[in-house]
C-alpha positions as CSV (number, residue, x, y, z in Angstrom):
1,X,-0.1,-0.2,0.0
2,X,1.4,3.7,-0.9
3,X,1.8,6.3,1.8
4,X,-0.8,8.5,0.0
5,X,-3.7,5.6,0.2
6,X,-2.6,4.6,3.8
7,X,-2.8,8.9,4.9
8,X,-6.3,8.9,2.9
9,X,-7.4,5.7,5.2
10,X,-5.9,7.0,8.3
11,X,-7.8,10.0,7.8
12,X,-10.9,8.2,6.9
13,X,-10.3,6.3,10.2
14,X,-9.8,9.3,12.3
15,X,-13.5,11.0,10.8
16,X,-15.3,7.5,11.6
17,X,-13.6,7.6,15.1
18,X,-14.7,11.1,16.0
19,X,-18.5,11.0,14.4
20,X,-20.1,9.4,17.5
21,X,-18.7,12.2,19.8
22,X,-19.6,14.9,17.2
23,X,-23.1,13.9,17.3
24,X,-23.4,13.6,20.9
25,X,-22.2,17.2,21.0
26,X,-24.3,18.4,18.4
27,X,-27.2,16.2,20.1
28,X,-26.3,18.2,23.5
29,X,-26.1,21.8,22.2
30,X,-29.0,21.2,20.1
31,X,-30.9,19.4,22.8
32,X,-32.0,16.4,20.5
33,X,-30.5,13.9,22.6
34,X,-34.1,12.8,23.5
35,X,-36.2,12.5,26.8
36,X,-32.8,11.0,28.6
37,X,-29.8,12.9,27.1
38,X,-27.5,11.3,30.0
39,X,-28.9,7.7,29.1
40,X,-28.6,8.7,25.5
41,X,-24.9,9.6,26.1
42,X,-24.1,6.6,28.3
43,X,-25.4,4.1,25.9
44,X,-23.8,5.9,22.6
45,X,-20.1,5.9,24.5
46,X,-20.2,2.2,25.9
47,X,-21.6,0.7,22.4
48,X,-18.7,2.9,20.6
49,X,-16.5,1.9,23.0
50,X,-17.1,-1.9,22.4
51,X,-17.3,-1.6,18.2
52,X,-13.8,-0.1,18.5
53,X,-12.2,-2.5,20.9
54,X,-14.1,-5.5,18.4
55,X,-12.3,-3.6,15.3
56,X,-9.2,-3.5,17.0
57,X,-9.4,-7.6,17.9
58,X,-10.5,-8.8,14.7
59,X,-7.2,-6.8,12.8
60,X,-5.1,-9.9,14.3
61,X,-7.3,-13.0,12.7
62,X,-7.9,-11.2,9.2
63,X,-3.9,-10.4,9.0
64,X,-3.6,-14.4,9.8
65,X,-6.3,-15.3,7.5
66,X,-5.1,-13.3,4.6
67,X,-1.8,-12.0,4.8
68,X,-2.6,-9.3,2.1
69,X,-4.2,-7.1,4.3
70,X,-1.1,-7.0,6.7
71,X,-1.1,-3.2,6.1
72,X,-4.2,-3.4,8.9
73,X,-1.6,-3.6,11.7
74,X,-1.1,0.2,11.3
75,X,-4.7,0.9,12.4
76,X,-5.0,-1.3,15.4
77,X,-3.1,1.2,17.7
78,X,-5.1,3.9,16.6
79,X,-8.8,2.0,16.7
80,X,-7.4,0.9,20.4
81,X,-6.4,4.5,21.6
82,X,-10.1,5.6,20.4
83,X,-11.5,2.6,22.4
84,X,-10.4,4.0,25.5
85,X,-11.2,7.0,24.9
86,X,-14.5,6.3,24.5
87,X,-14.4,3.6,27.4
88,X,-13.5,7.1,29.2
89,X,-16.2,8.9,28.0
90,X,-18.8,6.1,29.4
91,X,-17.0,6.3,32.6
92,X,-16.9,9.9,33.3
93,X,-20.5,9.9,32.2
94,X,-21.0,7.7,35.3
95,X,-19.0,9.9,37.3
96,X,-20.4,13.2,36.2
97,X,-23.6,13.0,35.8
98,X,-25.0,9.9,37.6
99,X,-23.0,10.4,41.1
100,X,-22.4,14.3,40.5
101,X,-18.5,13.1,41.4
102,X,-19.6,12.2,44.7
103,X,-17.2,9.5,46.0
104,X,-19.1,7.7,48.5
105,X,-21.7,7.5,45.7
106,X,-19.4,5.6,43.3
107,X,-18.0,3.6,45.6
108,X,-21.7,2.4,46.8
109,X,-22.4,1.8,43.2
110,X,-18.9,-0.3,42.8
111,X,-19.9,-2.4,46.0
112,X,-23.8,-2.7,45.3
113,X,-23.9,-3.0,41.5
114,X,-22.5,-5.4,39.8
115,X,-22.2,-4.2,36.0
116,X,-21.1,-1.0,37.6
117,X,-17.9,-3.1,39.2
118,X,-17.4,-5.1,36.1
119,X,-17.3,-1.9,34.0
120,X,-15.0,-0.1,35.9
121,X,-12.7,-3.5,36.0
122,X,-13.0,-3.1,31.9
123,X,-11.5,0.4,32.4
124,X,-8.8,-0.4,34.8
125,X,-7.5,-2.8,32.7
126,X,-7.7,-0.8,29.3
127,X,-5.8,2.2,31.2
128,X,-2.3,0.4,31.3
129,X,-2.5,-0.6,27.7
130,X,-2.9,2.6,26.6
131,X,-0.4,3.8,29.0
132,X,2.0,1.9,27.0
133,X,0.9,2.1,23.6
134,X,3.8,4.2,22.5
135,X,7.0,3.2,20.7
136,X,9.1,4.5,23.7
137,X,7.0,2.1,26.2
138,X,7.8,-1.1,24.1
139,X,11.4,-0.3,24.0
140,X,11.1,0.0,27.6
141,X,9.4,-2.9,28.5
142,X,10.6,-5.2,25.5
143,X,8.6,-7.0,23.3
144,X,8.0,-9.9,25.0
145,X,6.8,-8.3,28.3
146,X,5.1,-6.0,26.0
147,X,2.6,-8.8,24.4
148,X,2.3,-10.1,27.5
149,X,1.0,-7.1,29.1
150,X,-1.3,-6.4,26.1
151,X,-3.2,-9.6,26.5
152,X,-5.1,-7.8,29.2
153,X,-7.0,-6.6,26.4
154,X,-9.2,-10.0,26.1
155,X,-10.1,-9.3,29.5
156,X,-11.1,-6.4,29.0
157,X,-13.2,-7.2,26.1
158,X,-14.7,-10.0,28.2
159,X,-15.4,-7.6,31.0
160,X,-16.7,-5.0,28.7
161,X,-19.5,-7.6,27.3
162,X,-20.2,-8.8,30.9
163,X,-20.8,-5.1,31.6
164,X,-23.3,-4.8,28.7
165,X,-25.3,-7.6,29.7
166,X,-25.9,-7.1,33.2
167,X,-26.8,-3.2,32.3
168,X,-30.0,-4.5,30.3
169,X,-32.9,-5.3,31.6
170,X,-33.6,-9.5,31.8
171,X,-35.1,-10.8,28.6
172,X,-33.4,-7.9,26.5
173,X,-30.6,-9.1,23.4
174,X,-29.4,-6.1,22.3
175,X,-26.0,-7.2,23.5
176,X,-26.5,-10.4,21.5
177,X,-24.9,-9.6,17.9
178,X,-21.8,-7.8,19.7
179,X,-21.3,-11.3,21.9
180,X,-21.1,-13.4,19.1
181,X,-18.3,-11.4,17.6
182,X,-16.1,-11.0,20.1
183,X,-16.6,-15.0,20.9
184,X,-15.4,-15.6,17.5
185,X,-13.0,-13.4,17.7
186,X,-11.6,-14.5,20.9
187,X,-12.0,-18.5,20.0
188,X,-10.2,-17.7,16.1
189,X,-7.0,-17.0,18.2
190,X,-6.1,-20.3,19.5
191,X,-7.6,-22.2,16.3
192,X,-5.4,-19.9,14.4
193,X,-2.6,-20.5,16.3
194,X,-2.5,-24.4,16.1
195,X,-3.1,-24.0,12.5
196,X,0.0,-21.9,11.8
197,X,1.7,-24.6,14.2
198,X,0.7,-27.1,11.6
199,X,1.7,-25.3,8.8
200,X,5.1,-24.4,9.9
201,X,5.6,-28.3,11.0
202,X,4.2,-29.3,7.6
203,X,6.3,-26.7,5.4
204,X,9.9,-28.0,7.7
205,X,8.8,-32.0,7.0
């Protein structure tokens, strides 16, 4: 892929990733977020987090299945950072609009409401990944340690989808499509690893 095409795709990715927050800002300014703006912001930021996290997790399996898509690796960090950005907006919606920065209310929610507990855990798992997303951090940690640390993204993804299920009412199946996609992506990793080892073994025979 030439540099011009890569720059164009990255520009489009930035625009696509910023579109949800632009829509929320526009809705807030024009008072068009519906009868419960706080709920609308919470849902939009949470869903966008999951979508971006899912896209970032899809890159490795796609590259392994289709070597011609190896250029997708250049977008994984960007998608991951935007996922954390929306996760932080999602968290801050709870902190600012639901608890009004009341530490006691936050502690009570974390202890008593399991979807809050697992949601905060998901954010805490994403934080060190974002903090070590720079080339400098990779050099300081070393490739192996950095890779081990960044496997936390799988646990963060699981916590995020559990957070989604526990937040909706019993019988509501809106988290199901995202759950299926994440399950396939997570299951694909060990399957592709075995497939790759077999290919190497056959080639060496």
